[in-house]
VOKOLDREN-819324 format. One line per 5 residues: their letters; for each residue x, y, z of C-alpha. Coordinates in pm, 1 decimal, decimal comma, padded with zeros to 6 digits. Layout:
<recs>
a) X/Y/Z; ...
</recs>
This chain:
<recs>
meesk) 00000,0/00000,0/00000,0; 00127,3/00345,2/-00082,9; 00218,1/00561,6/00215,3; -00049,5/00816,9/00126,8; -00315,1/00543,9/00135,3
lrell) -00181,7/00421,6/00467,3; -00211,6/00775,6/00605,2; -00570,0/00791,9/00481,4; -00644,4/00464,5/00657,1; -00508,0/00600,2/00983,9
qtmsl) -00727,4/00910,2/00952,2; -01043,6/00703,8/00902,2; -00990,1/00494,9/01215,8; -01194,8/00557,3/01528,4; -01024,8/00602,2/01862,6
nekig) -01108,9/00247,2/01970,0; -00985,7/00107,4/01640,6; -00656,2/00288,1/01684,1; -00613,8/00162,1/02038,2; -00696,0/-00189,6/01923,3
qlvql) -00398,8/-00188,0/01688,5; -00173,6/-00150,7/01993,5; -00310,8/-00463,3/02162,6; -00155,7/-00808,0/02128,8; -00357,0/-01107,2/02246,7
asdfy) -00262,5/-01473,3/02264,9; -00412,6/-01707,8/02007,4; -00631,4/-01864,3/02279,0; -00845,5/-01551,8/02268,2; -00958,3/-01638,8/01918,5
sdtng) -01239,5/-01893,2/01918,5; -01266,0/-02172,5/01664,4; -01598,4/-02032,4/01549,7; -01681,7/-01664,5/01567,6; -01426,3/-01503,0/01791,5
aitgp) -01647,9/-01516,3/02102,1; -01464,6/-01483,3/02432,4; -01568,9/-01709,4/02717,4; -01451,8/-01831,0/03056,6; -01133,6/-01692,3/03219,1
maemg) -01062,1/-01473,4/02916,8; -01390,3/-01292,6/02964,0; -01300,2/-01240,6/03328,9; -00989,9/-01052,7/03211,7; -01216,2/-00800,4/03044,8
vtdel) -01147,3/-00901,2/02686,0; -01447,1/-00827,1/02465,6; -01547,5/-00934,0/02117,2; -01488,6/-00576,2/02003,1; -01135,4/-00575,7/02139,5
vtnsg) -01053,5/-00902,9/01964,4; -01197,6/-00766,4/01641,2; -00990,2/-00448,1/01665,5; -00670,5/-00606,6/01797,0; -00366,8/-00553,0/01582,7
svlga) -00165,1/-00866,0/01647,9; -00188,4/-01219,2/01778,6; 00072,5/-01408,2/01977,7; 00150,6/-01776,6/01938,2; -00087,9/-01871,5/01656,8
tgtrn) 00072,6/-02127,1/01433,2; -00003,6/-02378,1/01162,4; -00125,9/-02257,3/00825,0; -00481,1/-02381,6/00859,9; -00525,1/-02234,0/01206,4
vkkii) -00363,3/-01901,4/01118,7; -00573,3/-01858,6/00805,5; -00886,4/-01926,6/01007,3; -00796,2/-01656,0/01258,6; -00704,7/-01409,2/00983,7
dsqlk) -01027,4/-01480,3/00792,8; -01233,8/-01415,2/01103,2; -01043,7/-01093,7/01170,4; -01084,2/-00962,1/00817,7; -01453,1/-01045,4/00819,3
nnrlh) -01526,1/-00869,6/01147,5; -01284,6/-00577,2/01135,4; -01463,8/-00272,2/00995,1; -01164,4/-00150,6/00793,7; -01034,8/-00500,6/00712,8
ipllv) -00697,1/-00425,4/00865,7; -00485,2/-00741,8/00852,4; -00360,4/-00911,1/01165,7; 00005,7/-00948,2/01259,6; 00098,8/-01301,5/01365,7
madvi) 00395,8/-01318,4/01603,6; 00561,4/-01610,8/01780,4; 00864,4/-01725,9/01977,6; 01091,5/-01879,9/01716,5; 01416,6/-01857,5/01907,3
hgykt) 01645,2/-02117,5/01751,1; 01422,1/-02295,6/01506,4; 01055,8/-02363,8/01440,0; 01000,8/-02739,4/01395,1; 01358,4/-02805,3/01295,2
ifpip) 01535,6/-02707,2/01615,8; 01891,2/-02580,9/01597,8; 02132,3/-02565,4/01891,2; 02047,4/-02299,2/02147,8; 02185,9/-01952,7/02059,6
laigc) 02464,1/-01981,7/02320,0; 02577,0/-02294,1/02135,4; 02543,1/-02127,4/01794,0; 02772,1/-01855,4/01926,8; 03028,7/-02126,4/01999,3
twnpg) 03048,2/-02204,7/01626,7; 03216,6/-01867,6/01571,3; 03052,2/-01895,1/01230,8; 02818,7/-01599,4/01158,1; 02737,2/-01737,9/00814,9
laekt) 02608,5/-02058,0/00970,8; 02412,2/-01857,8/01227,8; 02251,4/-01663,1/00946,2; 02155,6/-01987,5/00772,3; 01987,6/-02123,4/01085,8
aeiaa) 01779,0/-01804,4/01108,8; 01691,3/-01824,4/00740,1; 01563,8/-02181,3/00780,5; 01373,9/-02093,9/01098,7; 01211,9/-01802,6/00915,8
heaav) 01120,0/-02025,0/00620,6; 00946,9/-02283,8/00837,1; 00771,8/-02016,0/01043,7; 00661,7/-01815,4/00739,7; 00499,2/-02105,1/00554,3
sgihv) 00324,2/-02190,4/00882,8; 00166,5/-01845,2/00897,6; 00401,6/-01647,5/01124,7; 00497,7/-01291,0/01028,7; 00726,4/-01180,6/01313,5
vfapm) 00962,9/-01390,6/01525,7; 01074,7/-01286,9/01872,9; 01444,6/-01324,1/01796,4; 01731,5/-01264,7/01813,5; 01799,4/-01210,8/02180,2
vdlvr) 02123,7/-01015,3/02195,6; 02157,1/-00950,5/02568,6; 02515,3/-00952,9/02692,7; 02542,4/-01229,4/02956,7; 02802,6/-01281,6/03226,4
dprwg) 02610,8/-01455,9/03503,9; 02534,1/-01821,6/03431,0; 02294,2/-01838,6/03723,6; 02049,5/-01656,0/03493,4; 01859,9/-01918,7/03296,2
rvmes) 01826,1/-01706,8/02984,7; 02196,9/-01705,3/02907,3; 02099,9/-01993,7/02676,4; 01932,6/-01741,2/02441,9; 02237,0/-01516,4/02407,9
tgedp) 02558,8/-01568,0/02215,3; 02775,5/-01481,4/02513,1; 02979,2/-01232,2/02711,9; 03144,7/-01024,3/02440,1; 02995,1/-00703,8/02290,7
ylnsv) 03171,8/-00737,5/01955,8; 03093,0/-01104,3/01897,3; 02730,8/-01053,3/02005,3; 02704,6/-00766,8/01757,0; 02834,5/-00980,6/01472,3
faaaf) 02584,9/-01255,1/01550,0; 02299,4/-01006,3/01602,5; 02343,1/-00872,5/01250,0; 02375,0/-01225,1/01108,7; 02054,3/-01344,3/01273,9
vhgfq) 01857,4/-01036,8/01162,4; 01969,1/-01077,8/00803,4; 01890,3/-01449,1/00818,3; 01535,0/-01387,3/00935,3; 01459,4/-01089,7/00710,0
gdnlk) 01674,5/-01136,2/00400,2; 01730,0/-00853,5/00152,6; 01370,9/-00796,7/00042,8; 01133,1/-00871,6/00326,4; 00817,6/-00752,1/00152,7
ddlnr) 00854,1/-00977,2/-00150,0; 01038,2/-01272,2/00002,4; 00748,2/-01461,3/00157,7; 00983,5/-01718,9/00310,1; 01124,1/-01462,1/00550,8
taacv) 00989,7/-01309,0/00869,8; 01041,2/-00979,0/01044,8; 01290,7/-01000,7/01331,5; 01222,1/-00867,7/01680,2; 01544,3/-00798,5/01869,6
khfag) 01519,6/-00840,1/02244,5; 01533,6/-00755,0/02529,8; 01596,9/-00381,6/02517,1; 01799,8/-00327,0/02724,6; 02048,0/-00468,6/02971,6
ygave) 01833,9/-00766,4/03070,8; 02142,8/-00987,4/03092,6; 02273,6/-00785,4/03386,3; 01998,6/-00873,8/03634,0; 02132,1/-00871,9/03989,6
ggrey) 02221,1/-01212,3/04131,5; 02133,3/-01376,3/03801,0; 01770,8/-01376,2/03921,3; 01501,5/-01361,4/03654,2; 01311,6/-01030,8/03614,2
ntvdl) 01537,4/-00868,7/03874,9; 01679,7/-00517,0/03898,1; 01953,3/-00395,4/03664,9; 02176,1/-00111,5/03782,0; 02435,0/-00004,2/03525,9
selrm) 02599,6/00328,8/03461,1; 02519,8/00486,0/03125,2; 02887,1/00456,5/03037,4; 02883,5/00082,0/03092,9; 02551,3/00040,4/02915,7
rqeyl) 02688,0/00210,8/02607,5; 03026,8/00043,0/02612,4; 02920,4/-00316,4/02677,9; 02545,9/-00375,5/02672,1; 02404,2/-00159,3/02391,6
payqa) 02632,9/-00242,3/02094,3; 02459,1/-00567,4/01997,0; 02115,0/-00403,1/02000,1; 02248,7/-00125,1/01780,8; 02399,0/-00380,6/01544,4
avdag) 02056,4/-00542,5/01509,9; 01896,1/-00204,5/01443,9; 02164,6/-00116,7/01190,4; 02096,6/-00451,4/01021,7; 01736,5/-00339,7/00972,8
ckvvm) 01537,9/-00531,6/01234,7; 01172,6/-00432,1/01217,2; 01073,8/-00476,0/01581,8; 01233,6/-00413,6/01921,3; 01104,0/-00572,3/02242,4
tsfnt) 01140,9/-00399,0/02575,5; 01296,3/-00585,2/02866,7; 01138,1/-00657,5/03203,9; 01413,5/-00489,7/03402,8; 01485,8/-00136,6/03513,3
vdgip) 01739,4/00087,9/03343,3; 01871,0/00361,3/03571,8; 01578,3/00303,4/03805,9; 01310,6/00313,4/03535,7; 01158,6/-00003,5/03385,5
ssanq) 01238,0/-00033,1/03016,3; 00872,1/-00015,4/02915,3; 00844,9/00332,1/03068,4; 01194,9/00451,7/02989,5; 01185,8/00755,4/02760,4
wllrk) 01565,2/00788,1/02754,4; 01601,1/00432,5/02631,2; 01314,5/00417,2/02381,6; 01297,7/00775,9/02258,9; 01645,7/00920,5/02292,4
vlree) 01870,3/00621,9/02228,2; 01657,2/00398,4/02007,7; 01465,2/00655,2/01804,1; 01681,0/00969,8/01803,7; 02035,8/00834,4/01817,6
wnfdg) 01991,6/00509,3/01624,5; 01715,9/00633,4/01392,0; 01498,9/00328,0/01451,2; 01171,1/00370,4/01264,0; 01018,0/00031,0/01336,6
tvisd) 00780,4/-00099,4/01601,0; 00839,5/-00131,8/01975,5; 00657,0/-00408,6/02161,6; 00651,8/-00482,5/02532,1; 00741,1/-00823,9/02664,4
wgavr) 00455,8/-01034,4/02803,9; 00265,6/-00827,7/03060,1; 00545,2/-00572,5/03099,7; 00322,0/-00263,5/03071,8; 00100,1/-00363,3/03361,7
eliph) 00409,1/-00470,1/03555,6; 00496,1/-00101,6/03588,2; 00253,8/-00116,2/03882,8; 00440,4/-00375,5/04095,1; 00766,9/-00214,9/03983,2
gvaen) 00642,2/00091,2/04169,2; 00649,0/00353,8/03893,8; 00275,7/00344,1/03823,1; -00010,0/00352,4/04071,3; -00265,3/00192,0/03840,8
ekeaa) -00331,7/00080,0/03483,4; -00403,2/00434,1/03372,6; -00063,9/00560,1/03484,1; 00105,6/00252,2/03342,7; -00054,9/00308,0/03003,3
rkali) 00032,7/00676,5/03002,4; 00396,9/00618,6/03089,9; 00440,5/00331,0/02845,0; 00285,2/00508,5/02547,7; 00471,6/00832,3/02611,2
agvdi) 00794,6/00634,5/02647,4; 00733,8/00476,7/02307,7; 00582,2/00129,2/02353,9; 00371,6/00074,7/02042,1; 00224,8/-00267,9/02124,7
emmtl) 00117,1/-00388,8/02467,8; 00156,7/-00765,2/02492,0; -00101,9/-00957,0/02693,1; -00220,2/-00695,5/02939,1; -00503,7/-00446,7/02888,8
cypnt) -00376,2/-00114,8/03019,4; -00402,3/00045,4/02674,9; -00758,6/-00060,0/02585,5; -00880,6/00000,3/02940,4; -00748,0/00354,9/02981,3
lcqli) -00611,2/00520,7/02666,8; -00948,4/00651,8/02554,5; -00990,0/00831,7/02884,7; -00630,7/00957,2/02882,3; -00671,4/01110,2/02538,6
esgei) -01012,8/01260,6/02607,6; -00874,4/01420,8/02925,0; -00573,3/01559,7/02737,4; -00318,9/01366,8/02943,9; -00198,5/01207,8/02621,3
kestl) -00207,9/01378,3/02285,1; -00387,3/01186,7/02013,1; -00083,4/01251,7/01793,7; 00118,9/01033,4/02032,7; -00132,6/00753,9/01985,2
dqavw) -00133,0/00809,1/01609,1; 00243,6/00769,0/01591,2; 00225,3/00435,0/01771,3; -00055,5/00316,1/01543,4; 00143,3/00431,6/01241,8
nvlkl) 00439,2/00222,9/01353,6; 00214,4/-00083,7/01366,9; 00047,2/-00014,7/01031,7; 00383,2/00049,2/00871,8; 00512,5/-00288,0/00992,8
kndlg) 00209,4/-00456,4/00836,6; 00271,1/-00267,2/00516,4; 00641,8/-00355,8/00514,7; 00535,1/-00720,0/00530,1; 00290,3/-00672,8/00242,6
lfenp) -00007,9/-00778,1/00456,8; -00250,6/-00530,5/00304,5; -00204,7/-00697,8/-00032,1; -00167,5/-01050,5/00107,7; -00284,1/-01088,3/00469,1
yrgad) -00180,0/-01455,2/00473,0; 00167,4/-01364,5/00351,6; 00368,3/-01689,5/00324,6; 00114,2/-01922,0/00487,5; 00081,8/-02216,1/00251,3
eaqeq) -00025,0/-02566,9/00351,3; 00156,6/-02734,3/00061,8; 00477,8/-02547,6/00140,9; 00430,2/-02622,1/00508,7; 00412,8/-02994,0/00434,0
kfvyc) 00711,8/-02977,6/00201,3; 00959,8/-02772,7/00399,1; 00882,4/-02788,4/00771,2; 01121,2/-03038,3/00932,8; 01244,5/-03146,6/00592,0
hahre) 01562,4/-03348,0/00541,8; 01763,7/-03053,2/00406,9; 01677,9/-02840,2/00710,4; 01771,8/-03119,0/00949,6; 02105,0/-03156,3/00774,2
warra) 02177,7/-02791,3/00849,4; 02074,0/-02856,0/01209,3; 02323,7/-03142,2/01225,0; 02601,7/-02924,3/01086,9; 02522,4/-02646,1/01334,4
aeesc) 02529,8/-02895,4/01621,5; 02862,6/-03036,8/01506,3; 03021,7/-02692,1/01499,6; 02866,7/-02579,5/01828,9; 02988,1/-02860,6/02057,2
vllkn) 03297,9/-02765,1/02256,5; 03560,5/-03019,3/02357,2; 03662,5/-02912,0/02707,5; 03897,9/-03198,5/02795,0; 04057,1/-03491,9/02614,9
ngilp) 04344,9/-03703,9/02740,6; 04355,2/-03889,0/02409,6; 04055,3/-04115,2/02464,0; 03860,1/-03933,6/02190,6; 03775,0/-04008,9/01921,7
inssk) 03650,0/-04340,0/02055,6; 03735,2/-04675,8/01908,7; 03388,5/-04805,6/01824,7; 03515,8/-05164,2/01821,0; 03558,9/-05144,8/02196,7
klali) 03280,3/-05252,1/02428,2; 03098,5/-04928,5/02511,8; 02861,7/-04847,4/02795,8; 02631,5/-04550,4/02736,8; 02507,4/-04440,3/03076,1
gpfad) 02318,6/-04145,7/03215,5; 01977,8/-03976,2/03207,9; 02047,5/-03846,5/02855,3; 02166,1/-04180,5/02716,1; 01828,8/-04258,3/02562,1
hgdll) 01641,9/-03929,4/02606,2; 01504,1/-03689,5/02346,3; 01519,9/-03382,4/02572,4; 01790,0/-03227,9/02356,1; 01597,9/-02927,6/02223,9
gawsw) 01600,5/-02668,6/02502,7; 01332,0/-02471,4/02683,3; 01232,0/-02246,8/02390,6; 01164,0/-02521,0/02136,9; 00784,9/-02497,7/02175,7
qgdpk) 00720,1/-02644,6/01829,7; 00995,5/-02904,3/01855,0; 00905,8/-03262,2/01937,0; 01137,1/-03457,6/02171,1; 00956,6/-03777,1/02067,2
rtetl) 01073,3/-03722,3/01708,2; 01424,8/-03637,6/01821,1; 01672,3/-03922,1/01790,2; 01850,5/-04021,6/02109,4; 02215,8/-04114,2/02147,2
tevfs) 02120,5/-04479,6/02186,1; 01915,9/-04474,1/01866,8; 02192,0/-04310,7/01665,5; 02460,0/-04549,6/01789,0; 02233,1/-04835,7/01689,8
aegin) 02164,2/-04684,7/01347,4; 02538,5/-04650,6/01295,9; 02586,7/-05017,9/01379,0; 02777,6/-04942,9/01698,4; 02681,1/-05168,6/01985,7
vltak) 02648,1/-04994,1/02322,3; 02527,8/-05117,7/02660,5; 02273,2/-04857,6/02768,3; 02165,2/-04776,4/03123,3; 01999,1/-04467,6/03267,8
gceia) 02183,7/-04471,1/03600,7; 01955,5/-04207,3/03747,8; 01682,9/-03965,7/03656,8; 01792,6/-03614,4/03571,5; 01738,6/-03493,1/03927,6
esksk) 01651,6/-03808,4/04121,7; 01856,2/-04108,3/04228,9; 01713,7/-04461,6/04221,3; 01908,5/-04756,8/04355,5; 01779,2/-04994,6/04089,6
llrea) 01901,3/-04763,3/03812,3; 02239,6/-04724,5/03982,2; 02289,2/-05100,5/04011,8; 02200,1/-05150,9/03647,5; 02443,6/-04878,7/03539,2
iqkae) 02731,8/-05021,7/03742,0; 02667,4/-05367,6/03596,8; 02674,1/-05233,3/03238,6; 02984,6/-05027,5/03314,2; 03166,7/-05330,5/03456,2
eseli) 03100,9/-05518,2/03130,7; 03241,8/-05235,6/02919,0; 03584,4/-05109,6/02821,1; 03484,6/-04742,1/02799,5; 03203,8/-04544,7/02964,0
llalg) 03013,5/-04272,2/02779,9; 02833,6/-04071,8/03047,0; 02550,3/-03847,3/02921,1; 02470,3/-03592,6/03193,1; 02313,8/-03249,3/03221,9
essem) 02019,8/-03027,0/03302,6; 01663,4/-03091,7/03194,2; 01534,8/-02830,6/02952,7; 01323,6/-02681,0/03233,8; 01638,1/-02613,3/03436,2
sgeaa) 01745,8/-02332,4/03203,6; 01561,6/-02072,5/03000,3; 01313,5/-01813,3/03123,9; 01230,1/-01827,0/03495,3; 01500,6/-02090,8/03552,6
srtki) 01762,6/-01909,7/03757,3; 01980,5/-02130,5/03975,3; 02210,7/-02053,9/04267,4; 02388,3/-02387,2/04238,1; 02502,0/-02439,8/03880,5
tlpec) 02654,9/-02783,7/03923,1; 02513,6/-03102,9/03782,3; 02231,2/-03240,1/03998,8; 02359,5/-03433,8/04299,1; 02223,3/-03767,5/04176,4
qlell) 02434,0/-03736,2/03858,9; 02745,3/-03650,8/04058,5; 02675,1/-03956,6/04274,5; 02653,9/-04169,1/03959,6; 02994,3/-04040,0/03848,3
rllkp) 03145,0/-04109,8/04191,6; 03024,0/-04469,7/04180,9; 03154,4/-04529,4/03829,6; 03499,5/-04378,7/03884,4; 03637,1/-04662,4/04105,8
lnkpi) 03577,7/-04909,4/03820,5; 03890,0/-04759,1/03659,3; 03732,4/-04750,1/03315,2; 03793,6/-04450,1/03086,1; 03503,9/-04205,3/03120,4
viilf) 03385,5/-03965,7/02850,0; 03125,9/-03715,0/02969,3; 02878,8/-03555,4/02729,2; 02708,7/-03251,3/02882,4; 02359,3/-03126,9/02791,1
ngrpl) 02286,2/-02790,0/02945,6; 02183,1/-02433,2/02874,3; 02444,3/-02245,5/03076,2; 02810,6/-02271,6/03176,7; 02829,4/-02511,3/03468,3
elsev) 03057,0/-02531,1/03769,9; 03239,8/-02854,6/03688,2; 03487,6/-02889,1/03975,7; 03349,7/-03233,6/04067,2; 03344,6/-03348,8/03706,7
iddad) 03655,9/-03241,2/03519,9; 03917,8/-03425,2/03722,0; 03724,8/-03754,3/03719,4; 03670,1/-03755,2/03342,4; 03909,9/-03853,3/03067,3
avlea) 03723,3/-03636,5/02819,0; 03438,1/-03383,3/02838,7; 03230,1/-03272,2/02541,0; 03002,1/-02973,2/02600,0; 02700,6/-03041,3/02376,4
wypgs) 02457,9/-02778,5/02514,7; 02102,1/-02841,4/02394,6; 02208,4/-02939,5/02043,9; 01868,8/-02952,1/01871,8; 01684,3/-03189,9/01641,6
egara) 01995,1/-03353,4/01500,2; 02206,0/-03318,7/01813,8; 02242,5/-03689,0/01887,4; 02363,6/-03766,1/01535,0; 02610,7/-03477,2/01551,8
ivrll) 02746,9/-03595,8/01885,3; 02799,4/-03953,2/01767,1; 02982,7/-03823,1/01460,4; 03202,7/-03612,1/01688,6; 03270,5/-03891,5/01934,8
tgkvn) 03365,7/-04137,0/01660,8; 03591,5/-03890,4/01480,0; 03384,5/-03849,5/01164,3; 03381,9/-03480,9/01257,2; 03654,3/-03292,2/01440,8
psgkl) 03529,1/-03064,8/01723,3; 03579,3/-02696,2/01645,7; 03351,5/-02514,1/01893,2; 03495,8/-02240,0/02112,5; 03332,2/-02099,4/02425,4
tmsfp) 03168,4/-01759,5/02407,4; 03091,1/-01756,3/02779,8; 03345,3/-01839,4/03048,3; 03298,1/-02140,6/03277,8; 03362,7/-02056,0/03645,0
qsvgq) 03576,3/-02256,1/03883,3; 03331,7/-02171,2/04160,2; 02992,6/-02005,8/04173,1; 03152,9/-01759,7/04413,9; 03354,7/-01609,5/04127,1
ipvyy) 03047,6/-01508,6/03929,4; 03049,1/-01296,2/03729,3; 03376,3/-01412,4/03578,8; 03448,6/-01298,8/03223,9; 03755,1/-01240,5/03012,2
nannt) 03709,2/-00871,0/02930,5; 03702,7/-00738,3/03285,3; 03858,4/-00412,1/03396,5; 04186,9/-00408,5/03584,0; 04218,2/-00298,6/03946,1
grpes) 04473,6/-00081,0/04121,3; 04615,1/-00394,4/04283,2; 04604,8/-00662,7/04016,9; 04733,0/-01000,9/04126,3; 04907,7/-01054,4/03793,9
enkde) 05131,3/-00751,7/03843,9; 05207,1/-00806,3/04213,8; 05344,0/-01159,4/04229,0; 05551,4/-01093,0/04540,3; 05254,0/-00961,3/04737,7
kkyvs) 05082,9/-01252,4/04911,5; 04770,9/-01086,9/05045,9; 04689,3/-00727,9/04958,9; 04601,0/-00779,1/04594,1; 04271,0/-00838,2/04416,3
kyidc) 04218,4/-01210,8/04459,7; 04029,8/-01479,9/04647,2; 04201,1/-01665,0/04928,6; 04024,2/-01991,9/04840,6; 04005,0/-01988,1/04461,9
andar) 04199,4/-01856,3/04165,8; 04069,6/-01552,6/03980,9; 04071,0/-01719,9/03641,8; 03781,9/-01903,1/03480,5; 03794,0/-02282,1/03466,3
fpfgf) 03750,9/-02253,9/03089,1; 03799,7/-01906,6/02941,3; 03623,9/-01725,9/02660,8; 03740,4/-01855,6/02324,2; 03854,4/-02193,9/02460,6
glsyt) 03793,9/-02522,2/02281,5; 04001,9/-02829,1/02198,7; 04036,9/-03028,0/01877,9; 04145,6/-03377,5/01776,0; 04437,6/-03214,0/01604,0
sfein) 04683,9/-02948,1/01720,5; 04750,5/-02602,1/01586,8; 05060,0/-02388,3/01614,8; 05032,9/-02011,2/01591,9; 05353,3/-01815,6/01540,7
nlrms) 05536,6/-01544,8/01350,0; 05324,0/-01249,4/01457,4; 05417,7/-00951,0/01241,9; 05287,8/-00599,3/01192,8; 05317,4/-00376,8/00888,1
kksit) 05396,2/-00080,0/01113,2; 05419,8/-00001,6/01482,8; 05259,1/00339,4/01480,0; 04955,3/00481,1/01301,6; 04746,0/00794,2/01284,3
vneei) 04375,6/00838,6/01222,5; 04353,2/00747,5/00854,2; 04614,4/00470,1/00858,8; 04586,4/00096,5/00915,4; 04812,4/-00173,8/01049,2
rvsid) 04818,5/-00506,2/00870,3; 04872,4/-00782,2/01124,4; 04968,3/-01129,3/01003,4; 05018,9/-01457,5/01180,9; 05095,9/-01807,6/01060,8
vkntg) 04870,0/-02093,6/01164,6; 04978,1/-02454,8/01108,7; 04794,6/-02779,5/01164,7; 05061,1/-02982,1/01341,1; 04844,0/-03285,9/01409,6
daaga) 04717,8/-03585,6/01216,1; 04357,3/-03477,6/01147,8; 04199,3/-03203,3/00941,0; 04036,5/-02941,8/01158,7; 03917,7/-02586,0/01212,0
evvql) 04080,7/-02321,9/01426,7; 03941,2/-01987,3/01537,7; 04214,8/-01724,5/01534,3; 04119,1/-01447,9/01776,1; 04251,8/-01091,2/01783,3
yirdi) 04234,1/-00888,6/02103,2; 04340,5/-00532,7/02183,7; 04403,7/-00358,4/02514,0; 04407,9/00018,3/02553,0; 04685,8/00069,6/02808,6
agdvv) 04561,3/00403,5/02941,5; 04228,7/00573,2/02875,0; 04014,6/00846,4/03022,5; 03820,9/00566,0/03192,7; 03950,2/00224,2/03297,7
rplke) 03969,3/-00001,7/02993,4; 03926,5/-00380,3/02981,9; 04226,2/-00609,5/03008,7; 04152,6/-00719,6/02653,3; 03873,0/-00686,4/02401,6
lksfr) 03793,7/-00909,1/02105,5; 03818,5/-00701,2/01788,7; 03827,0/-00958,1/01510,1; 03846,2/-01331,9/01441,6; 03885,5/-01580,5/01158,4
kiylq) 03772,1/-01940,7/01144,6; 03996,7/-02139,3/00912,8; 04012,5/-02505,0/00802,2; 04346,7/-02679,6/00764,1; 04455,0/-03022,0/00650,0
pgeqq) 04728,2/-03203,9/00846,2; 05056,8/-03021,7/00793,0; 04889,0/-02731,0/00614,3; 04989,5/-02375,9/00706,0; 04795,3/-02060,2/00636,3
tvafq) 04871,4/-01693,5/00694,7; 04584,3/-01510,0/00859,2; 04574,7/-01131,6/00822,2; 04382,1/-00865,1/01010,2; 04350,5/-00489,2/00961,6
iterm) 04367,8/-00263,1/01267,5; 04186,0/00064,5/01213,0; 04116,6/00371,3/01421,8; 03751,2/00271,2/01460,9; 03856,9/-00040,4/01653,5
lrywh) 04019,3/00182,5/01917,2; 03715,3/00392,3/02005,8; 03537,6/00378,8/02337,5; 03287,0/00580,3/02540,1; 03447,6/00864,4/02734,2
pdlrf) 03325,6/01032,8/03055,7; 03160,4/01304,9/02846,2; 02974,8/01027,8/02657,3; 03160,7/01084,5/02335,2; 03254,8/00771,3/02144,2
ksdtg) 03606,5/00835,7/02022,0; 03966,3/00721,1/02010,3; 04262,6/00890,0/02173,5; 04639,7/00883,6/02160,3; 04829,5/00609,4/02335,2
tfnlm) 04988,4/00265,9/02339,9; 04784,7/-00043,4/02268,2; 04864,6/-00406,9/02331,6; 04788,1/-00650,4/02051,0; 04712,6/-01015,2/02130,5
igqds) 04639,9/-01298,9/01888,2; 04574,0/-01654,5/01991,8; 04355,1/-01962,7/02007,2; 04158,9/-01833,3/02306,8; 04149,6/-01527,9/02530,7
ahtln) 04400,4/-01670,7/02781,0; 04672,9/-01789,9/02545,1; 04802,5/-01534,6/02295,6; 05107,9/-01398,6/02118,6; 05157,2/-01034,5/02208,1
dsfyf) 05293,0/-00714,3/02058,4; 05210,9/-00345,7/02083,4; 05160,9/-00038,9/01869,1; 05115,9/00332,7/01912,9; 04820,5/00534,6/01789,3
ratgg) 04822,3/00911,6/01752,2; 04480,1/01074,4/01733,0; 04430,3/01421,4/01593,5; 04223,2/01573,6/01867,6; 04032,0/01247,3/01912,4
mda) 03791,7/01098,4/01663,7; 03418,5/01091,3/01730,4; 03198,6/00821,3/01582,0
</recs>
């Protein structure tokens, strides 16, 4: 629809029709027959008129069902305004990919983009227009269950993946490409910094830290063209995001020039009341709309009070009109006025959803996302040996993760099934439930282990133990699984542990007792097949951590890019006490950012720089030689870090600035080159200018954040460079 026609439509809408466009209701509110509301939904105050006028629906899926809802809406809506269909498609629709934290561990943005493209395709042909992804929150506290939805602890890497996911979902021509969906980046902003890792909790960050660490990935998603932004549940500088004018008006709209649609998270507008910034629904609606929330998800503050607020002059109708325009524009950008069904197509749904080609991509993503944490040479396994496959995940399809609402664990192959399909005989025993010990299961597991030559131990968290509302204070494996390991260890059989989980775990009781540990995360629909291929050496592990694993929960948050202190332990080796350290634990992570082993070995050497000093418009070419010194082909992620030695504010000990993932045959050597530019040296200053300044910088290149080759260079700014 032409913009002029869209403006005319807005002008013909009644006040109630406008307000209705700002309301999002769950699909349960739409009856199978005529849209009538009954039972508990009626008690919430939802009327037939509100359903008829509502602008978007949450969680409707399946072509036939979606078309039925849309048909009813078009029939009953006076102006025949099409309905937006939105859903949680976090890391796949029916074909489930590894959780986003695992996808981050691929260090492969192109692969991440492909997973989003496939997820969009399956969602689009099933009737969905907007997906609530990607989540780009920076995460440093693994107690928070939603770290599984992020790609990790680094602002730069998160930004790269944010852009890749957005482009994967939306493509280059969203209006005409009916196999794509609009992306909704979330949760804006700072949700990953909730205090104590406790879900929905307070966030208290300085503006400087917000801009330096937590906002870049959101901005990258906006720059990539995402159509929708979702507000977070938390406060920002004492004000909940859904009422935060600085966040939604100044930063998002004015500074970043976002012209899309802002939606609250589920119930977040009404939650301004328990937050304590609104006395009632009327004040909540006023603050949210003025702040810039265009769509209220699943509470009724807008329809219950906006009419009164506008008639009383407390809110200008022009403010309402702008919000409605943002919604109508999104519908127009999706081509819904011409084709309200968009990509919904039953034949295409049957053909492509969970198809073989999509599952093959899921397998590849799982293979690249698994991280080998330890290996004393026992992997890859010799499948001719007598193997015992033990643990609650040995024959379990719970490999999809908490957000895989359309995934089917019953259709997900288990490790036992894949071993059998590959013709590899394994003795399988559960050993224990995921969180419950049973003596009968323990006895059976010990018997099978005694008969074997090698034990494969499949342990982890159930999908409900991570994700939203799944914060944990104790991030070890459940006690019954640790007990199982303790009972198997005295058998003196080699033990390979495969971990299924949605967060970094505290593995102090696991690592030393295992001969090898493979971090598999929740690997998705083809996770079991990928793991068997990794264990048997058909695929060489190449995953690298994007979130540090702590040695103890007491270290949290522990992350590689921390600031230095005035008494750093590393620079005061002779001082035994009065330095920044624990007296009962080392400062370092158990497994640092960027870490991951391979079945081969890589040697990185011959770091060289084209020059040692640059000015604003110059670049340094940095080269390093990488050689596969082992016997297997494999992939290595070469990581470049920079440290600003002295800034106007304290700068991190190191910051990831670039990386390359390369594939090498045995004995093959490749030169990897990077360009260092002035833009890579910028940071937020006390006056909130984003600029570079003169000084010495350390350069570090290596296989992970803790092991690097180092050099330095000097940069001379001409009065500082603003972004």
